[in-house]
N, C-alpha and C positions, 0 to 999 in steps of 0.2 A: 817648406815650399821652395821651389826653385826660383831663380831670378826671372826666368821666362814666364812662369805661372803668375808671379807677382805683377809683372809688366802687363800680362794679358788681363788680369783682373782690374788693374788700374785703367786700362784702355776701355774695358766694358763699362766701368763706372763713369768714365768721361763721356762715353757715347750716350749713356742714359741722362746725364746732366745736360748735354748738348740737345738731346731730343726734347726734353721738357722745356728747356730755355727757348728753343725755336717754336715749339707749340704755343708758348705764351706770346710769341711775336706773330702768331697767326699762320704758321706753316702747318701743313698736313703731311703726315708720314705716308710715303708710298712704299718704301722698302728699307730694311735695316740689314746691313752687312750683305749687300747684293754681291754675289760672286759669279764669275763666269770664267771661261778659259783664258781670257785676255787680261783680267784684272779684278779689282774689288772696289766697291764704294761703301763707305761707312753708313751714310744716310742719304736717301733720296727723298726729297721733300718738295712740296709744291705750295706756292702762295700765289693766288690769282692765276695768271697765265704763265708764271715762271716756274720752271723745274730747276731745283738746285741740287747739284751733286756735291755732297759735303764730306770733307775729310776732317775727322776729329783728332786733335792732338792734345795729349795731356803733357804739358811742359811747364817749366818754372816761369816762363815769360811768353808773351805774344810773339816776340821776335824769334825765340827758340822754336816755337810751333811752326812759324812760317818757313824758317830755314829747314825744318825737319821734312818738309814736303820737297823731295828731290825732283829733278827733271825726269828721272826714270819713273818715279812714283806717279808724277802728274800724267805722264803718258799712259801708264797702266789704268789710272782712274778714268782718263778720257776714253780709252778703248772700252772699258766696262760701260761707260756712259753711252757710247755708240751702240753697244749691244742692247742696253736698256731702251734707247730710243727706237731701235728696230722692233721692239716688243710693245712699246707704248706710243700709239699714234699721236696722242695729245702732246706728249713731250717732244716728239719729232716736229710737230707743227707750231710749237710755241717757243718762247725764249728759254734758253738753257744757260746755266752758268756754273762755275766751279767755285765753291766757297770753302773756307777753313773756319772751324770753331776751335779756338784755343781754350783749354780748360786747365786752370791751375788750382792748387789746393787753397790758395788765399784770396782769390779774386772771383768776381762774377765772370761767367764765360764771355769771351770776346768773339763776335761773329764778324768775319771779314768776307764781304761779298766780292765776287769777281777776283778772288785771291790769286788765281793763276789761270793760264790758258793751257789747254791739254797738249799743245804742240811745242812746249819749251824744252 
């Protein structure tokens, strides 16, 4: 198996861990791996009147996960979020934010709300 395939599998496992972790916190899944011409969002979830656009990172530490979301990547996530909001009137009318869920092999997932702004 190539390094790319291994990384992709690790990423998909991390997304599933993050998905179930967030469901336990009361979030409802709206979309997984939402892709459009301008970008991609790993998870789009809603809790109450808040829609969260979530980037999942499988890294050794929370700091490494946050650093892994580059300014270029945050802009692409924000562009994809704008496309989603154009399709989902409830998301467009309510509070939206960008979160990161850091997943490591040794620790419980860490959910960072309002982790970044789409314009950085």
